[in-house]
Short mmCIF file of the C-alpha atoms (twelve columns), coordinates in Angstrom:
data_MODEL
# 
_entry.id   MODEL 
# 
loop_
_atom_site.group_PDB 
_atom_site.id 
_atom_site.type_symbol 
_atom_site.label_atom_id 
_atom_site.label_alt_id 
_atom_site.label_comp_id 
_atom_site.label_asym_id 
_atom_site.label_seq_id 
_atom_site.Cartn_x 
_atom_site.Cartn_y 
_atom_site.Cartn_z 
_atom_site.pdbx_PDB_model_num 
ATOM 1   C CA . MET A 1   -22.774 -37.113 29.960 1 
ATOM 2   C CA . ALA A 2   -21.037 -39.161 27.578 1 
ATOM 3   C CA . ARG A 3   -22.210 -39.164 24.398 1 
ATOM 4   C CA . SER A 4   -22.317 -42.671 23.467 1 
ATOM 5   C CA . GLY A 5   -23.834 -44.426 20.618 1 
ATOM 6   C CA . LYS A 6   -24.780 -41.118 18.112 1 
ATOM 7   C CA . GLY A 7   -27.205 -42.704 15.676 1 
ATOM 8   C CA . CYS A 8   -29.113 -44.691 17.651 1 
ATOM 9   C CA . LEU A 9   -32.561 -43.717 18.366 1 
ATOM 10  C CA . ALA A 10  -34.930 -45.211 21.485 1 
ATOM 11  C CA . GLY A 11  -38.195 -45.080 22.822 1 
ATOM 12  C CA . ALA A 12  -40.195 -46.087 25.483 1 
ATOM 13  C CA . SER A 13  -44.206 -46.174 26.517 1 
ATOM 14  C CA . ARG A 14  -45.839 -47.774 29.146 1 
ATOM 15  C CA . LEU A 15  -49.645 -48.929 29.510 1 
ATOM 16  C CA . ASP A 16  -52.183 -50.017 32.024 1 
ATOM 17  C CA . ILE A 17  -52.952 -53.402 31.575 1 
ATOM 18  C CA . THR A 18  -55.011 -54.073 34.942 1 
ATOM 19  C CA . PRO A 19  -57.399 -56.396 34.501 1 
ATOM 20  C CA . THR A 20  -61.744 -55.032 34.981 1 
ATOM 21  C CA . LEU A 21  -63.782 -58.444 34.905 1 
ATOM 22  C CA . PRO A 22  -63.253 -60.637 37.963 1 
ATOM 23  C CA . CYS A 23  -60.133 -63.238 36.550 1 
ATOM 24  C CA . MET A 24  -58.287 -66.405 37.794 1 
ATOM 25  C CA . LEU A 25  -54.873 -65.419 39.021 1 
ATOM 26  C CA . SER A 26  -51.255 -67.400 38.199 1 
ATOM 27  C CA . GLY A 27  -48.794 -68.649 40.201 1 
ATOM 28  C CA . TYR A 28  -50.584 -71.197 42.920 1 
ATOM 29  C CA . ALA A 29  -52.659 -73.890 42.460 1 
ATOM 30  C CA . ALA A 30  -54.085 -73.526 45.298 1 
ATOM 31  C CA . ARG A 31  -56.348 -70.456 44.911 1 
ATOM 32  C CA . ASN A 32  -60.483 -71.548 44.079 1 
ATOM 33  C CA . HIS A 33  -62.122 -68.731 42.669 1 
ATOM 34  C CA . PRO A 34  -61.053 -65.106 40.799 1 
ATOM 35  C CA . HIS A 35  -59.660 -61.857 42.178 1 
ATOM 36  C CA . VAL A 36  -61.700 -59.686 44.429 1 
ATOM 37  C CA . ALA A 37  -59.895 -56.343 44.583 1 
ATOM 38  C CA . VAL A 38  -56.720 -54.301 43.078 1 
ATOM 39  C CA . HIS A 39  -53.674 -53.646 45.323 1 
ATOM 40  C CA . ASP A 40  -51.461 -51.881 42.463 1 
ATOM 41  C CA . PRO A 41  -52.292 -51.724 38.575 1 
ATOM 42  C CA . LEU A 42  -50.217 -53.736 36.389 1 
ATOM 43  C CA . SER A 43  -48.664 -52.355 32.958 1 
ATOM 44  C CA . VAL A 44  -46.750 -53.350 30.063 1 
ATOM 45  C CA . ARG A 45  -43.607 -51.738 28.877 1 
ATOM 46  C CA . ALA A 46  -42.083 -51.768 25.389 1 
ATOM 47  C CA . LEU A 47  -38.518 -50.354 24.650 1 
ATOM 48  C CA . TYR A 48  -37.822 -49.945 21.208 1 
ATOM 49  C CA . VAL A 49  -34.119 -49.484 20.012 1 
ATOM 50  C CA . ARG A 50  -32.388 -48.622 16.417 1 
ATOM 51  C CA . ASP A 51  -28.928 -48.676 15.688 1 
ATOM 52  C CA . PRO A 52  -26.997 -46.709 13.258 1 
ATOM 53  C CA . ARG A 53  -27.406 -49.347 10.632 1 
ATOM 54  C CA . GLY A 54  -31.488 -49.645 10.619 1 
ATOM 55  C CA . GLY A 55  -31.178 -52.812 12.751 1 
ATOM 56  C CA . GLU A 56  -34.190 -52.645 15.238 1 
ATOM 57  C CA . ALA A 57  -35.234 -55.040 18.484 1 
ATOM 58  C CA . VAL A 58  -37.216 -54.562 20.812 1 
ATOM 59  C CA . VAL A 59  -38.008 -55.637 24.355 1 
ATOM 60  C CA . VAL A 60  -41.627 -55.440 25.278 1 
ATOM 61  C CA . VAL A 61  -42.183 -56.240 29.770 1 
ATOM 62  C CA . SER A 62  -45.326 -56.999 31.307 1 
ATOM 63  C CA . ASP A 63  -46.836 -57.351 34.957 1 
ATOM 64  C CA . ILE A 64  -47.727 -60.718 34.376 1 
ATOM 65  C CA . LEU A 65  -46.346 -64.440 35.259 1 
ATOM 66  C CA . TRP A 66  -45.157 -65.014 31.721 1 
ATOM 67  C CA . TYR A 67  -46.885 -64.860 28.286 1 
ATOM 68  C CA . GLY A 68  -47.457 -68.780 27.765 1 
ATOM 69  C CA . GLN A 69  -47.789 -69.556 24.553 1 
ATOM 70  C CA . ASP A 70  -51.414 -68.398 23.056 1 
ATOM 71  C CA . ALA A 71  -50.620 -64.515 23.551 1 
ATOM 72  C CA . ALA A 72  -46.879 -64.673 22.856 1 
ATOM 73  C CA . THR A 73  -48.070 -66.419 19.595 1 
ATOM 74  C CA . ARG A 74  -50.257 -63.584 19.089 1 
ATOM 75  C CA . ALA A 75  -48.593 -60.454 20.513 1 
ATOM 76  C CA . ARG A 76  -44.879 -61.502 17.872 1 
ATOM 77  C CA . ALA A 77  -47.561 -62.050 15.413 1 
ATOM 78  C CA . GLU A 78  -49.679 -58.754 15.600 1 
ATOM 79  C CA . ILE A 79  -46.091 -56.807 16.140 1 
ATOM 80  C CA . THR A 80  -44.211 -58.053 13.016 1 
ATOM 81  C CA . ALA A 81  -47.883 -57.920 10.711 1 
ATOM 82  C CA . GLN A 82  -47.838 -54.794 12.066 1 
ATOM 83  C CA . LEU A 83  -44.242 -53.800 13.108 1 
ATOM 84  C CA . GLY A 84  -42.350 -55.114 10.608 1 
ATOM 85  C CA . LEU A 85  -40.160 -56.062 13.484 1 
ATOM 86  C CA . PRO A 86  -39.242 -60.199 13.201 1 
ATOM 87  C CA . ALA A 87  -39.836 -62.747 15.542 1 
ATOM 88  C CA . SER A 88  -36.005 -62.664 16.702 1 
ATOM 89  C CA . ARG A 89  -35.917 -59.084 17.245 1 
ATOM 90  C CA . VAL A 90  -39.161 -59.056 19.974 1 
ATOM 91  C CA . LEU A 91  -38.442 -60.024 23.348 1 
ATOM 92  C CA . LEU A 92  -41.569 -60.703 25.571 1 
ATOM 93  C CA . ALA A 93  -41.120 -61.234 28.901 1 
ATOM 94  C CA . GLY A 94  -43.341 -61.453 32.483 1 
ATOM 95  C CA . THR A 95  -41.984 -59.510 35.840 1 
ATOM 96  C CA . HIS A 96  -43.068 -62.717 37.407 1 
ATOM 97  C CA . THR A 97  -45.337 -62.367 39.884 1 
ATOM 98  C CA . HIS A 98  -47.828 -64.387 40.798 1 
ATOM 99  C CA . SER A 99  -50.417 -62.330 41.476 1 
ATOM 100 C CA . ALA A 100 -51.339 -60.736 37.855 1 
ATOM 101 C CA . PRO A 101 -54.439 -63.546 35.371 1 
ATOM 102 C CA . SER A 102 -53.747 -65.794 34.664 1 
ATOM 103 C CA . PRO A 103 -52.823 -66.071 30.593 1 
ATOM 104 C CA . GLY A 104 -53.610 -69.985 30.066 1 
ATOM 105 C CA . GLY A 105 -55.751 -72.074 28.712 1 
ATOM 106 C CA . ARG A 106 -55.293 -75.215 30.128 1 
ATOM 107 C CA . VAL A 107 -55.915 -73.115 33.643 1 
ATOM 108 C CA . LEU A 108 -58.848 -71.205 32.804 1 
ATOM 109 C CA . ARG A 109 -60.458 -74.909 31.696 1 
ATOM 110 C CA . VAL A 110 -60.518 -76.104 34.477 1 
ATOM 111 C CA . PHE A 111 -62.055 -73.512 36.528 1 
ATOM 112 C CA . GLU A 112 -64.851 -73.396 33.586 1 
ATOM 113 C CA . LYS A 113 -65.645 -76.871 34.216 1 
ATOM 114 C CA . GLN A 114 -65.888 -76.306 37.455 1 
ATOM 115 C CA . GLY A 115 -68.831 -73.406 36.248 1 
ATOM 116 C CA . ILE A 116 -66.372 -70.470 37.858 1 
ATOM 117 C CA . SER A 117 -66.400 -67.654 35.236 1 
ATOM 118 C CA . CYS A 118 -63.945 -65.712 34.802 1 
ATOM 119 C CA . GLY A 119 -62.515 -62.339 32.106 1 
ATOM 120 C CA . ASN A 120 -59.361 -64.278 31.705 1 
ATOM 121 C CA . PRO A 121 -59.975 -64.424 27.819 1 
ATOM 122 C CA . GLU A 122 -61.285 -61.127 27.696 1 
ATOM 123 C CA . TRP A 123 -58.282 -59.774 29.902 1 
ATOM 124 C CA . VAL A 124 -55.413 -62.422 27.470 1 
ATOM 125 C CA . SER A 125 -56.476 -60.035 24.304 1 
ATOM 126 C CA . LEU A 126 -56.355 -56.612 26.106 1 
ATOM 127 C CA . LEU A 127 -52.608 -57.885 27.023 1 
ATOM 128 C CA . VAL A 128 -52.192 -58.657 23.362 1 
ATOM 129 C CA . ALA A 129 -53.496 -55.430 22.260 1 
ATOM 130 C CA . ARG A 130 -51.471 -53.085 24.758 1 
ATOM 131 C CA . SER A 131 -48.341 -55.068 24.004 1 
ATOM 132 C CA . VAL A 132 -48.418 -54.242 20.659 1 
ATOM 133 C CA . ALA A 133 -49.951 -50.517 21.044 1 
ATOM 134 C CA . ALA A 134 -46.368 -50.196 23.582 1 
ATOM 135 C CA . VAL A 135 -44.191 -51.408 20.704 1 
ATOM 136 C CA . ALA A 136 -45.910 -49.031 18.092 1 
ATOM 137 C CA . ILE A 137 -45.540 -45.928 20.595 1 
ATOM 138 C CA . ALA A 138 -42.541 -46.650 21.751 1 
ATOM 139 C CA . LYS A 139 -41.456 -46.575 17.628 1 
ATOM 140 C CA . LEU A 140 -43.236 -43.342 17.319 1 
ATOM 141 C CA . ARG A 141 -41.416 -41.631 20.372 1 
ATOM 142 C CA . ALA A 142 -37.843 -43.002 19.204 1 
ATOM 143 C CA . ARG A 143 -35.483 -40.272 18.982 1 
ATOM 144 C CA . PRO A 144 -31.546 -39.879 19.300 1 
ATOM 145 C CA . ALA A 145 -30.042 -41.524 22.724 1 
ATOM 146 C CA . VAL A 146 -27.376 -42.131 24.312 1 
ATOM 147 C CA . PHE A 147 -26.204 -45.686 26.521 1 
ATOM 148 C CA . ARG A 148 -25.028 -46.278 29.822 1 
ATOM 149 C CA . VAL A 149 -24.153 -49.185 32.438 1 
ATOM 150 C CA . ALA A 150 -23.280 -50.107 35.367 1 
ATOM 151 C CA . ARG A 151 -23.551 -52.853 37.981 1 
ATOM 152 C CA . GLY A 152 -24.345 -53.395 41.768 1 
ATOM 153 C CA . ALA A 153 -25.999 -56.047 44.161 1 
ATOM 154 C CA . SER A 154 -29.119 -56.542 45.804 1 
ATOM 155 C CA . GLN A 155 -29.842 -58.318 48.786 1 
ATOM 156 C CA . ILE A 156 -33.790 -58.913 48.474 1 
ATOM 157 C CA . GLY A 157 -33.389 -62.279 47.474 1 
ATOM 158 C CA . ILE A 158 -32.557 -65.929 49.103 1 
ATOM 159 C CA . ASN A 159 -32.354 -69.666 47.918 1 
ATOM 160 C CA . ARG A 160 -35.768 -71.386 48.835 1 
ATOM 161 C CA . ARG A 161 -34.619 -74.486 48.863 1 
ATOM 162 C CA . GLU A 162 -34.697 -75.191 52.402 1 
ATOM 163 C CA . ARG A 163 -33.536 -78.828 53.955 1 
ATOM 164 C CA . LYS A 164 -35.904 -79.498 56.938 1 
ATOM 165 C CA . PRO A 165 -34.185 -82.277 59.915 1 
ATOM 166 C CA . ASP A 166 -36.259 -85.266 58.445 1 
ATOM 167 C CA . GLY A 167 -33.908 -84.760 54.872 1 
ATOM 168 C CA . ARG A 168 -36.586 -82.981 53.084 1 
ATOM 169 C CA . ILE A 169 -36.441 -80.164 50.389 1 
ATOM 170 C CA . VAL A 170 -39.529 -77.753 50.850 1 
ATOM 171 C CA . LEU A 171 -39.930 -74.282 49.705 1 
ATOM 172 C CA . GLY A 172 -38.091 -72.273 52.146 1 
ATOM 173 C CA . LYS A 173 -35.315 -70.229 52.807 1 
ATOM 174 C CA . ASN A 174 -31.431 -70.790 53.011 1 
ATOM 175 C CA . PRO A 175 -29.334 -68.733 53.381 1 
ATOM 176 C CA . GLN A 176 -26.180 -70.803 52.562 1 
ATOM 177 C CA . GLY A 177 -27.591 -71.135 49.351 1 
ATOM 178 C CA . PRO A 178 -26.486 -69.932 46.029 1 
ATOM 179 C CA . CYS A 179 -27.885 -67.126 45.038 1 
ATOM 180 C CA . ASP A 180 -27.037 -64.503 42.123 1 
ATOM 181 C CA . ARG A 181 -27.659 -60.738 43.508 1 
ATOM 182 C CA . GLU A 182 -26.687 -59.076 40.546 1 
ATOM 183 C CA . ILE A 183 -28.372 -55.955 39.152 1 
ATOM 184 C CA . VAL A 184 -27.032 -55.343 35.991 1 
ATOM 185 C CA . GLY A 185 -28.714 -51.602 34.463 1 
ATOM 186 C CA . LEU A 186 -29.176 -49.884 31.718 1 
ATOM 187 C CA . ALA A 187 -30.281 -46.106 31.013 1 
ATOM 188 C CA . ILE A 188 -31.537 -45.161 28.284 1 
ATOM 189 C CA . ASP A 189 -31.528 -40.918 28.079 1 
ATOM 190 C CA . GLY A 190 -32.159 -38.038 25.200 1 
ATOM 191 C CA . VAL A 191 -28.587 -36.188 23.755 1 
ATOM 192 C CA . ASP A 192 -31.126 -33.793 25.860 1 
ATOM 193 C CA . ARG A 193 -30.276 -35.627 29.027 1 
ATOM 194 C CA . GLN A 194 -34.481 -36.322 29.673 1 
ATOM 195 C CA . PRO A 195 -34.784 -39.971 30.264 1 
ATOM 196 C CA . ILE A 196 -36.324 -42.579 27.744 1 
ATOM 197 C CA . ALA A 197 -36.052 -45.615 30.323 1 
ATOM 198 C CA . ARG A 198 -34.178 -47.771 32.680 1 
ATOM 199 C CA . VAL A 199 -33.581 -51.496 32.519 1 
ATOM 200 C CA . ALA A 200 -32.582 -54.117 34.824 1 
ATOM 201 C CA . ASN A 201 -31.495 -57.298 34.566 1 
ATOM 202 C CA . PHE A 202 -31.681 -58.886 38.221 1 
ATOM 203 C CA . ALA A 203 -33.463 -62.643 39.757 1 
ATOM 204 C CA . CYS A 204 -36.206 -63.208 42.201 1 
ATOM 205 C CA . HIS A 205 -39.668 -64.596 42.489 1 
ATOM 206 C CA . GLY A 206 -41.912 -62.309 42.739 1 
ATOM 207 C CA . VAL A 207 -43.831 -64.058 45.171 1 
ATOM 208 C CA . VAL A 208 -43.891 -61.906 47.994 1 
ATOM 209 C CA . MET A 209 -47.404 -62.486 48.325 1 
ATOM 210 C CA . GLY A 210 -49.178 -65.755 48.933 1 
ATOM 211 C CA . GLN A 211 -51.527 -67.786 47.955 1 
ATOM 212 C CA . GLU A 212 -54.418 -66.720 50.132 1 
ATOM 213 C CA . SER A 213 -53.884 -63.088 48.486 1 
ATOM 214 C CA . TYR A 214 -56.419 -62.481 45.751 1 
ATOM 215 C CA . ARG A 215 -55.477 -59.431 44.780 1 
ATOM 216 C CA . VAL A 216 -54.004 -58.171 41.380 1 
ATOM 217 C CA . SER A 217 -50.696 -57.034 42.272 1 
ATOM 218 C CA . GLY A 218 -47.403 -56.505 40.335 1 
ATOM 219 C CA . ASP A 219 -45.292 -57.978 44.061 1 
ATOM 220 C CA . TRP A 220 -42.180 -56.439 44.192 1 
ATOM 221 C CA . PRO A 221 -41.210 -55.934 40.724 1 
ATOM 222 C CA . GLY A 222 -43.984 -53.907 40.034 1 
ATOM 223 C CA . LEU A 223 -44.005 -51.879 42.723 1 
ATOM 224 C CA . ALA A 224 -40.456 -51.176 42.710 1 
ATOM 225 C CA . ALA A 225 -40.856 -49.951 38.518 1 
ATOM 226 C CA . ARG A 226 -43.494 -47.399 40.603 1 
ATOM 227 C CA . VAL A 227 -40.931 -45.967 42.306 1 
ATOM 228 C CA . ILE A 228 -38.251 -46.130 40.349 1 
ATOM 229 C CA . GLU A 229 -40.764 -44.661 37.569 1 
ATOM 230 C CA . ALA A 230 -41.110 -41.661 39.544 1 
ATOM 231 C CA . ARG A 231 -37.662 -40.136 40.428 1 
ATOM 232 C CA . HIS A 232 -37.484 -40.094 36.527 1 
ATOM 233 C CA . ARG A 233 -40.155 -38.444 35.340 1 
ATOM 234 C CA . GLY A 234 -42.254 -41.569 34.263 1 
ATOM 235 C CA . ALA A 235 -40.084 -42.620 32.512 1 
ATOM 236 C CA . PRO A 236 -40.303 -46.460 31.820 1 
ATOM 237 C CA . PHE A 237 -38.920 -48.576 34.418 1 
ATOM 238 C CA . LEU A 238 -38.249 -52.915 32.320 1 
ATOM 239 C CA . LEU A 239 -37.275 -54.954 34.722 1 
ATOM 240 C CA . ILE A 240 -36.014 -58.347 32.795 1 
ATOM 241 C CA . GLN A 241 -36.210 -60.995 35.398 1 
ATOM 242 C CA . GLY A 242 -32.986 -63.672 35.948 1 
ATOM 243 C CA . PRO A 243 -32.557 -67.240 36.157 1 
ATOM 244 C CA . ALA A 244 -35.002 -67.553 39.927 1 
ATOM 245 C CA . GLY A 245 -35.913 -70.569 39.625 1 
ATOM 246 C CA . ASN A 246 -34.249 -71.318 43.690 1 
ATOM 247 C CA . ILE A 247 -34.539 -67.712 44.716 1 
ATOM 248 C CA . ASN A 248 -37.595 -66.058 45.839 1 
ATOM 249 C CA . PRO A 249 -38.105 -63.044 47.734 1 
ATOM 250 C CA . ARG A 250 -36.578 -63.111 52.201 1 
ATOM 251 C CA . ILE A 251 -39.632 -62.319 53.287 1 
ATOM 252 C CA . GLY A 252 -43.210 -64.524 52.161 1 
ATOM 253 C CA . PRO A 253 -44.997 -65.907 50.746 1 
ATOM 254 C CA . GLN A 254 -47.088 -64.333 53.016 1 
ATOM 255 C CA . ASN A 255 -50.216 -61.612 52.877 1 
ATOM 256 C CA . SER A 256 -49.829 -58.562 54.210 1 
ATOM 257 C CA . PHE A 257 -48.373 -55.811 51.293 1 
ATOM 258 C CA . ARG A 258 -46.947 -54.044 53.355 1 
ATOM 259 C CA . PRO A 259 -43.675 -56.645 53.061 1 
ATOM 260 C CA . ALA A 260 -44.122 -56.084 49.314 1 
ATOM 261 C CA . VAL A 261 -43.434 -53.101 49.703 1 
ATOM 262 C CA . ALA A 262 -40.449 -52.311 51.942 1 
ATOM 263 C CA . LEU A 263 -38.715 -54.858 49.283 1 
ATOM 264 C CA . ALA A 264 -39.659 -53.168 46.680 1 
ATOM 265 C CA . ASN A 265 -38.360 -49.529 48.071 1 
ATOM 266 C CA . GLU A 266 -35.609 -51.545 48.876 1 
ATOM 267 C CA . PHE A 267 -34.705 -52.903 45.831 1 
ATOM 268 C CA . ALA A 268 -35.362 -49.361 44.052 1 
ATOM 269 C CA . ARG A 269 -32.681 -48.151 46.812 1 
ATOM 270 C CA . ASP A 270 -30.479 -50.691 45.093 1 
ATOM 271 C CA . PHE A 271 -31.145 -49.693 41.885 1 
ATOM 272 C CA . ARG A 272 -30.325 -46.072 42.660 1 
ATOM 273 C CA . ALA A 273 -26.723 -46.942 44.442 1 
ATOM 274 C CA . VAL A 274 -25.888 -48.888 40.245 1 
ATOM 275 C CA . GLU A 275 -27.184 -45.087 38.733 1 
ATOM 276 C CA . ARG A 276 -24.451 -44.035 40.489 1 
ATOM 277 C CA . ARG A 277 -22.263 -46.132 38.457 1 
ATOM 278 C CA . TRP A 278 -23.229 -45.331 35.041 1 
ATOM 279 C CA . ARG A 279 -20.540 -45.025 32.738 1 
ATOM 280 C CA . GLY A 280 -20.976 -44.094 29.301 1 
ATOM 281 C CA . SER A 281 -21.081 -47.393 26.893 1 
ATOM 282 C CA . PRO A 282 -20.682 -47.816 22.438 1 
ATOM 283 C CA . ALA A 283 -23.996 -48.312 21.903 1 
ATOM 284 C CA . GLY A 284 -23.374 -51.025 19.615 1 
ATOM 285 C CA . ARG A 285 -25.557 -53.083 17.243 1 
ATOM 286 C CA . VAL A 286 -28.986 -54.072 17.844 1 
ATOM 287 C CA . ALA A 287 -29.639 -57.568 16.420 1 
ATOM 288 C CA . GLY A 288 -31.744 -60.348 17.445 1 
ATOM 289 C CA . LEU A 289 -31.110 -64.236 17.072 1 
ATOM 290 C CA . GLU A 290 -33.137 -67.613 17.754 1 
ATOM 291 C CA . ARG A 291 -31.684 -70.883 18.281 1 
ATOM 292 C CA . THR A 292 -33.731 -74.497 19.080 1 
ATOM 293 C CA . VAL A 293 -31.604 -76.880 21.808 1 
ATOM 294 C CA . GLY A 294 -33.167 -79.853 21.962 1 
ATOM 295 C CA . LEU A 295 -33.003 -80.456 26.200 1 
ATOM 296 C CA . PRO A 296 -33.220 -83.773 27.797 1 
ATOM 297 C CA . ALA A 297 -36.813 -84.710 29.037 1 
ATOM 298 C CA . LYS A 298 -37.517 -87.250 32.075 1 
ATOM 299 C CA . GLY A 299 -37.904 -91.050 30.530 1 
ATOM 300 C CA . GLY A 300 -36.140 -90.769 27.532 1 
ATOM 301 C CA . GLY A 301 -35.931 -88.147 24.100 1 
ATOM 302 C CA . LYS A 302 -35.729 -84.319 23.880 1 
ATOM 303 C CA . LEU A 303 -37.820 -81.264 24.439 1 
ATOM 304 C CA . PRO A 304 -37.304 -78.689 21.662 1 
ATOM 305 C CA . VAL A 305 -36.939 -75.491 23.392 1 
ATOM 306 C CA . VAL A 306 -36.147 -72.331 21.194 1 
ATOM 307 C CA . LEU A 307 -33.544 -69.862 22.673 1 
ATOM 308 C CA . HIS A 308 -32.933 -66.249 21.787 1 
ATOM 309 C CA . ARG A 309 -30.669 -63.648 21.831 1 
ATOM 310 C CA . LEU A 310 -31.095 -60.037 21.705 1 
ATOM 311 C CA . ASP A 311 -28.423 -57.966 21.188 1 
ATOM 312 C CA . LEU A 312 -29.770 -54.163 22.687 1 
ATOM 313 C CA . GLY A 313 -27.444 -51.772 22.096 1 
ATOM 314 C CA . PRO A 314 -24.770 -51.742 24.953 1 
ATOM 315 C CA . VAL A 315 -25.772 -55.069 26.579 1 
ATOM 316 C CA . ARG A 316 -26.193 -58.361 25.135 1 
ATOM 317 C CA . ILE A 317 -29.070 -60.438 26.406 1 
ATOM 318 C CA . VAL A 318 -29.747 -63.993 25.902 1 
ATOM 319 C CA . SER A 319 -33.096 -65.896 27.220 1 
ATOM 320 C CA . TYR A 320 -34.683 -69.217 28.056 1 
ATOM 321 C CA . PRO A 321 -38.536 -69.470 28.276 1 
ATOM 322 C CA . GLY A 322 -38.312 -71.250 31.594 1 
ATOM 323 C CA . GLU A 323 -37.535 -70.897 35.227 1 
ATOM 324 C CA . ALA A 324 -33.295 -72.108 35.148 1 
ATOM 325 C CA . PHE A 325 -31.768 -71.823 38.594 1 
ATOM 326 C CA . THR A 326 -29.420 -69.160 39.913 1 
ATOM 327 C CA . GLU A 327 -25.872 -71.195 39.423 1 
ATOM 328 C CA . THR A 328 -26.593 -71.334 35.497 1 
ATOM 329 C CA . ALA A 329 -27.305 -67.325 35.377 1 
ATOM 330 C CA . MET A 330 -24.083 -66.839 37.747 1 
ATOM 331 C CA . THR A 331 -21.891 -69.164 35.252 1 
ATOM 332 C CA . VAL A 332 -23.264 -68.274 32.091 1 
ATOM 333 C CA . LYS A 333 -22.061 -63.963 32.703 1 
ATOM 334 C CA . ALA A 334 -18.798 -65.649 33.922 1 
ATOM 335 C CA . ALA A 335 -18.332 -66.923 31.050 1 
ATOM 336 C CA . ALA A 336 -19.337 -64.400 28.765 1 
ATOM 337 C CA . ALA A 337 -17.699 -61.715 30.463 1 
ATOM 338 C CA . GLY A 338 -16.307 -58.897 28.769 1 
ATOM 339 C CA . ALA A 339 -16.967 -55.083 27.125 1 
ATOM 340 C CA . ARG A 340 -20.832 -55.975 26.204 1 
ATOM 341 C CA . PRO A 341 -22.681 -57.285 29.127 1 
ATOM 342 C CA . VAL A 342 -25.082 -59.686 29.269 1 
ATOM 343 C CA . MET A 343 -28.341 -60.267 31.070 1 
ATOM 344 C CA . VAL A 344 -29.440 -62.999 31.466 1 
ATOM 345 C CA . SER A 345 -33.849 -63.469 31.308 1 
ATOM 346 C CA . THR A 346 -36.172 -66.054 32.021 1 
ATOM 347 C CA . VAL A 347 -39.950 -66.263 32.233 1 
ATOM 348 C CA . SER A 348 -39.461 -65.141 28.405 1 
ATOM 349 C CA . GLY A 349 -40.354 -65.945 25.834 1 
ATOM 350 C CA . PHE A 350 -43.645 -68.331 25.952 1 
ATOM 351 C CA . GLY A 351 -42.556 -68.391 29.674 1 
ATOM 352 C CA . ASP A 352 -43.844 -71.937 30.730 1 
ATOM 353 C CA . ARG A 353 -40.953 -74.540 29.466 1 
ATOM 354 C CA . GLY A 354 -40.063 -75.360 33.067 1 
ATOM 355 C CA . TYR A 355 -37.787 -75.947 35.960 1 
ATOM 356 C CA . VAL A 356 -34.128 -76.584 34.828 1 
ATOM 357 C CA . PRO A 357 -32.704 -77.406 38.109 1 
ATOM 358 C CA . VAL A 358 -28.822 -78.324 38.314 1 
ATOM 359 C CA . ARG A 359 -27.696 -81.921 38.329 1 
ATOM 360 C CA . GLU A 360 -26.797 -82.235 42.002 1 
ATOM 361 C CA . VAL A 361 -30.525 -81.571 43.530 1 
ATOM 362 C CA . TYR A 362 -32.069 -84.078 41.499 1 
ATOM 363 C CA . THR A 363 -30.560 -86.790 44.549 1 
ATOM 364 C CA . GLU A 364 -32.349 -84.115 46.958 1 
ATOM 365 C CA . GLY A 365 -35.922 -83.648 45.276 1 
ATOM 366 C CA . GLY A 366 -38.364 -80.818 46.326 1 
ATOM 367 C CA . TYR A 367 -40.764 -78.911 44.427 1 
ATOM 368 C CA . GLU A 368 -38.184 -77.853 41.409 1 
ATOM 369 C CA . VAL A 369 -37.221 -81.731 40.653 1 
ATOM 370 C CA . THR A 370 -40.986 -83.050 40.851 1 
ATOM 371 C CA . THR A 371 -42.433 -80.397 38.744 1 
ATOM 372 C CA . THR A 372 -39.747 -79.974 35.863 1 
ATOM 373 C CA . PRO A 373 -40.216 -81.976 32.785 1 
ATOM 374 C CA . TYR A 374 -36.789 -82.201 32.086 1 
ATOM 375 C CA . GLY A 375 -33.819 -85.708 33.138 1 
ATOM 376 C CA . PRO A 376 -30.822 -84.575 35.272 1 
ATOM 377 C CA . ASP A 377 -28.277 -83.564 32.225 1 
ATOM 378 C CA . VAL A 378 -31.003 -81.100 31.513 1 
ATOM 379 C CA . GLU A 379 -28.615 -77.954 33.105 1 
ATOM 380 C CA . GLY A 380 -25.224 -78.781 31.776 1 
ATOM 381 C CA . VAL A 381 -27.350 -78.661 27.971 1 
ATOM 382 C CA . LEU A 382 -28.838 -75.151 28.999 1 
ATOM 383 C CA . ARG A 383 -26.048 -73.502 30.536 1 
ATOM 384 C CA . GLU A 384 -23.522 -74.782 27.949 1 
ATOM 385 C CA . ALA A 385 -26.528 -73.413 24.665 1 
ATOM 386 C CA . LEU A 386 -26.413 -70.306 26.462 1 
ATOM 387 C CA . ILE A 387 -22.799 -69.946 26.714 1 
ATOM 388 C CA . ARG A 388 -22.539 -70.469 23.065 1 
ATOM 389 C CA . LEU A 389 -25.577 -67.761 22.134 1 
ATOM 390 C CA . ALA A 390 -24.218 -65.831 24.468 1 
ATOM 391 C CA . THR A 391 -20.512 -65.698 22.998 1 
ATOM 392 C CA . ALA A 392 -20.920 -66.006 19.691 1 
ATOM 393 C CA . ALA A 393 -20.109 -63.507 16.927 1 
# 
């Protein structure tokens, strides 16, 4: 193993966030009652990195749809207050499973008005507290570390914008549609060769399980993480969800866990292939940067959105707090290609800032175009802003 990154420290942790009270699940509006069982546990995973000059940053990834404004604001404030990490050095993200409790207040108020009680407020407090605790533990565990990077690919995703014979665009399967299949991987080990953490950037919705499932699950991302962790002595695996606004698993949504397990195992095998290509990499600096961009809204005006960049040793992460399309990720990564691999993250931060479809699909219609708060120029604005963020010194 190349001893790159001399002087860098890294630590990681994983804590349980499985709900104990019945909760409303996220991701499907048709669900009308709390969850009834737990198929597999949910976790929050944290990675702390410090460079030789004392620059610190942390990545926190939870088996959730996204953090939402309330949970993200609370978690970042507590991390700053308790650990001294400024907000720009903290990346919060969800794996985008649609089978975890909802962190959003609006959804909960709807069900409260219907007389349906649920334990979501208590669970959100648990999510916040354990996100902060995971960061604290990861920092306490920090030790001299080496970094390795590699790229690979997975075939578990497929473009979901299917055109019906009558011309309608539906959420289905479009094998000919664009799909970013790249995995960007990062391995962090101690100088004693013991694993500290594994990280992957890959884009695919967590929707193998459909709206008729009321069982808690990390879906394919959570299930894959546990397989990968098992072969690395429990070292946390953090999936940084990429722009999957128009990418679903090639199986689902449906309501059997067998396909979810099968796709999770397939991704774990694909990540093993990435691991065979590890190359030692200079660690680089650890830093954070936030920029606000005005995205053109439907009907005129602009909606302010905070974009985030995290320099995490040998990789650079740029993120949008919503759901961008796969074309955006591929363009940004190509434009920012260089010595430092770039990961593009979505559903990070608040996570709920909406779909960003590419311009050409606005004339086609479909779910993403109907639900987005943005006008047809939005993807070009976001793409250029992410490229500037990814390529700035």
